[in-house]
N, C-alpha and C positions, 0 to 999 in steps of 0.2 A: 504494500500500500504506500502511495506517495506521501512523503513528509515535506510540507511546504515551509516549515519553520526555517528562518534565516537568522544566523548570528551575525549581526552587523558590526558589533563592537563588543568590547569586553563586558559592558553593562547594558547593551541594547540588543534585544531580541525581537524580531518581527514575526508575527504569526504566519505571514506569507510574504513573498517578495514584491508585492504590488503596492506602490505608494501613489498618492495623488500629488501631482507636480504643482509647484508654486505658481500662483497667478491664474490657475484654472479651477480652483475649488474654493475661492474666497478664504474665509477664516474657519471653514468647516461647519458653520452653523446656518448656512443658507440653503442646504439641500436635505433636510431631515425627511421630507415627504418623497424624495426621489431615490435615496440610497441610504443604507445603514453604514456610515463611515467606520463603525467599529469592526466591520468585516474586512477592511483594508489592512495591509501590513503597517502602513504609516500614512501620515498626512503632513504635507509641507504647506504652511500658510502663505498667503499673499505677502510679498516682500514689504517690509516696514522701513520707513524712513524716520528720521528724528522728529520731524514735524509733519502735520497733515499735508498731503499733496494731491491736488486735483488731477494731475497728469496732463496729457496733451488734449487739445480740443478735438472734437469729432470732425471728420471721420477718423477713427483710429484703429479700425479693424476691417479687413477685406479678405475675401476668399480668393485664392489663386489655384491653378491646376495642382491637385494633390496636396494642397497646403493652405495655410492661413498666414496672412501678413498682418502684424499688429504693431502699433506704436502707442501703447497705453500710457507709457511714461511713468510707471511706478505709482499710479494712483493708489492712495491708501489713507488710513485714518490717523497715522502717526503712532509712535510708540506709547505715548501717555494714554491715549484712548484705548489702545489695544490692551494694555495691562489692566486697565480698569473695567473694560467692557467685554473683552473677548477671552482673556485667559481663564476666568472662572468657568466658562463653558468648556473650553478645551481640556481643562483638568478633569472633567467628568467623562471624557471619552476613554474607551478601552484600547484604542489603537495608539501607536507611538506618534507623538506630535513633535514636529521640528519647525521652529520659527525661522522664516527667511528674513534676513536683514540686508539693507543696502544703504550706502552712504556716498557722499561726494568727497569726503576726506577720511583719513584714518581715524581722526578724532570723532567723527560722526558714528562710524561703526562701533567704536569703543563706547560712546555714550549710549547708543541703543542697546547694546548687549548688557551693559552695566545696569540699565534701567530694568531690563527683563530679569536679570539675576536678582536684583533687590526685591522683586515682587514675591519671592519665595514660592515659586510655582513648581510643578511636577513634570515639565516638558522633558522630552528625551534629549533634545539638543537643538542645534542651529544649522541652517544652510546659509552660507555666506555668499551672497550674490555679487560677484565681482565682474559680471560679464553681460550686463544688459546693454544691447547694441543701440537702443533708441532713447537713451537718456543723454542730455546735453553735456553733463559733466559727471566726473566720477566714473563708475561702471567700467567702461572699456579701458580707461587709463590703468586701472588695477589689473584687469583681466589679460592685458597684453604684456605685462611686465613681470618677469620672474622675481626680480628683487623686491618689488613692491608687494607682490603676493606673499612672499616669505615674511616680510616685515609685518604686514597686516595680520597674517595668520599667527605669528609669534605673539603679537600684542593681545590678540583675542584669546589665545591659549592661556595666557597668564590670568585671565579674568574668570574662567570657568573650567570645571572638570567634566562638563557635559560633552556629548558627541558633537564634533564640529566637522561639517563637510563643506568643502569649497566648490562652488559651482563654476565650471569653466566654460569659456567661450570657444567655439570652433573657428572664430575669425582671427586666428593667429597662425604663425608659421610652424611652430613646434609646440603642440599642446602638451606633449609629454614633459617638456621642460618646465612649463607652468605647474604641472602636477607634481613634479619633483620638488619644486620650490615650496608648494603647499605642504608636502610631506616633511620637508626640512623645518618648516615653521611650526610643526606640531599638529597638523590636521589629523583627524581620525578617519576621514574618508573623502572621496572625490565624487561629485555628481557632474555628469556631462551627457549631452551637451546642452547649452543654452541655444537660443535661436540663431539662425544664420542671417547676416545682413542682407536685406532685400529692398527692392523698389518696384513700384508699378504705377501705371497711369493709363488714362483713356487714350488709345492710339489716334483717334480722330481730332480731339480737342486739345490734347496734351494736359488735361486736368489731372492733377496728382490724385492718387487713390487714398493717400493718407495726408492728414493736415501737416504732419511732421516730415513728409516726403519719404524719409528712410524709416524702415521698420524691421522687425524680426520675423523671419520665415520659420514656421513650424509645420508639423504634420508629416504624413507619409513621404513627402518629397525629400525630406532631409534624413530619412532612416539610414541609407547607405553611408552618409557622411558621419552620422552618429556612431554607427557600428565601427567604422574605421578609427574614430577617435577613442572609443572605449577600448578597442583592441590595443591601440598605441599606449594609452594610459596604464592599462592593466599590466603591460609588459615593462613599464618603467617604474612603478611604485609597488610597495607591498601592502598598500591600503585597500580596503574594499571600495569598489567602484559602483556607483549607482547610475545605471545607464538610462538615458531618455532620448527621445527624438523619433517621432512617427510611430510609436507603439500603439497598436489598436487591436491586437489579437494575441492569443496564447502562443502562437507560432513566433510572433515577434519577440515575446519574452525569451523563448528558447534561443532565438538568434543572439540576443544581447548577452545571455549567460554564456553561450559558446564563445562570444567575442571577449569575455572576461568579466562581465558584470556579476556582482553578488546579489543585487536587487535592482528594481527598475522603478521609474516614475512614469505615469501616464498623464499627458497634458492635453493636447488639442482634442483628442478623442472624447474627453469629458464634455466638451461643448455640444457634441451630438447626442451623447448619452452619459449622464453623470454616473450611472451605475455600471459603466463598461468595465471598470477595474474589478468589481466584485463578480460580475457575470462571467468573466473569462476564467475564473479560478477553477471551475469544474472541468473546463476544457484543458487547462494546464495539467490537472491531475491525470486526465485521460492520455495526454501525450506522454507524460512521464511513465505511465504504466505500459504504454505501447513501446516506449524505448527501453523498458525494463530497468528503470533507475528509481531509487528510493528518494534520493535528494538531488537537488540541482547542482550541488557541489561536485557531483560525479562527472558533470560535463562542463563545468566552468572552465573557460579558456580553451576548450577542445574544438579545434577546427581541423578537419581532415582534408 
C-alpha cells in the first residue's frame, strides 16, 4: 500500500507531498466550501509585505496558450493585519502552514519575519520569496544574486528555528548557484520555480495585456522549464526541493519527484479547481501501486 507521508525536514512532516502554492490559495480561509485544506500536505500563504499593498492596477491577469500571465504585484494585507486576523485561523488547520514573505530590502524581510515570530504562532515555517518577476523593486534583485541570497538567508536563519525554504526564480543563468548560496546561508529547503518573465499584447492595436506590461508566466507551458530547474537544483544541494510549475495531475507529481523533488506545490491549476490538489491524491496512490513502490523516495531523482 502506498505511503504518501513526506519528511520535509527534521521537524516537519507532510501527510502527503501536495502543497498549495503561494498566491493561488489566499490565506487558506477563502475556500472552506470548495476544498478541505486539511487534506493537503501543506499550504503556503499569499506573500506578505511589511505594509499593506494594493498591487498593480487591472488588468493584471490574462490567459495565454497553456498558461497564465499575471502581474498582481504582491497585493496583500500586510504583516500586522495578517498576524492579527489570519494567523488565528491558520493555527486551527491540521495541515502544515508556511508563510510566504517578500520585501524590497533585507531589513524588510527581517522585520516581517520578526513580527510573525513574536506572534507566538504554530506555523511550520516560511517560504522566502526572492524571485517575483513583476515587482518594481526588491524581488528579482535578490533572486539573481548568489551573494545577496546567502546574506539574506543567513540573517533570517538567525531569527528562527522554523523551516525556511527559499523560492527561486528561473530567470537566471545558473539557478543551481543561487540554490547553493541559499544552502550556505542556512536554508532548510528550496522551492522552485517561480514564474517565468513574460509579455503579451493585442496584435492589432498593440494594447498591452497587463497594466504592468511585464508579468509572470505560469501553468503547463512552463513545466519542462521547471523540471529542468528542479533536476539542476537537486543535483547541486543536499536540501529537499519543493518543485512547482505547471503541475495539474498525479503524473506531473511523479515527473517532479523523478527530477529530484521531495514534495510539490500546485499553483495555477487551483484557479480552475481549488480542490485539484486533494482530488489527485487517489490517482497518485494508484500510480505508485502500478509502479510497485511504497514511497516516493524510491524514485526520487531517478530518470532512466
